[in-house]
C-alpha positions, 0 to 999 in steps of 0.5 A: 504469519498466522495469529498476527493482527492485520489491519488497514488504516486510512489517515493523514501523515502527521510527520515527515517520513524519516528514512534510516538504514540498519547497520546491515544496510536495510532501509526503514522509513518511519512516520506517524498517521492520524486516522480521524473517524467522521460521523454524519449528525442528522440533527445538524445536517453536518459531518463531525470529526471524532477523536483522531487515532495516532499510530506510528508506521514503519516500512522496510527495505525498497518500499521504505525508500519509495515511501520516503521519496513519494509521500510527505506530511499531510498526504492521505495514505492507506496503510496495510500491515500488522499491529504491534505493541511495544512497552518502554520506560520514559525518562521519568521511569514511567512505563509506557505502551505504544501501538505501531503498524509494521506496514506491508503496503503503503499507498496514497489515497486518491479520494481527494488527490491525484497521483502519477505512478512511476514504476521503480526500476530494479529492487524486488521486481521478479524476472527479466524485463521481458517476463515482468508483464505476463500478458505482454505476449499473450495471443488469443487461443484461436489465433484471431486478432483481438478486439480493440475495446469499444467497437473493435473486432470481437474475440471468439475465445478468451486468450489463454492465461500465462503459465502460473497466472492466478486465472488458471487456478480452478474455482 
């Protein structure tokens, strides 16, 4: 939506993702991350950690289930979402304010780890299995065989982009 604060945060998960379901059946996963800034100190010739920023993250629906199955405490993640603010009174009657991210995307960071991707079946995937990959049936516009990468036959003209593909949009 317009006017919302969108941000990207890279940090480590500090609490196991907790998966719950609303009374209507919508899945929601919640976890906390710590994003710690690092600075290079030229005097000591070493990296130093700044104060960590702790943020709660909530992610909804099918992605919530994927998060709960895929990441654990300690994992480094990249979170893209909207910053939200919520105020409440604690048990002692003290008014508190918390900042949280309502995530649009959650991904593992590959800076210090590897991951194997398993494509989820069902869920929000659009189209049938045949139309899931718009490039699967793409043929060169000139009818010639495509090159096979390094040292393969060279293509004379680029293949036509499938209908509705972003590459068809004029610049």
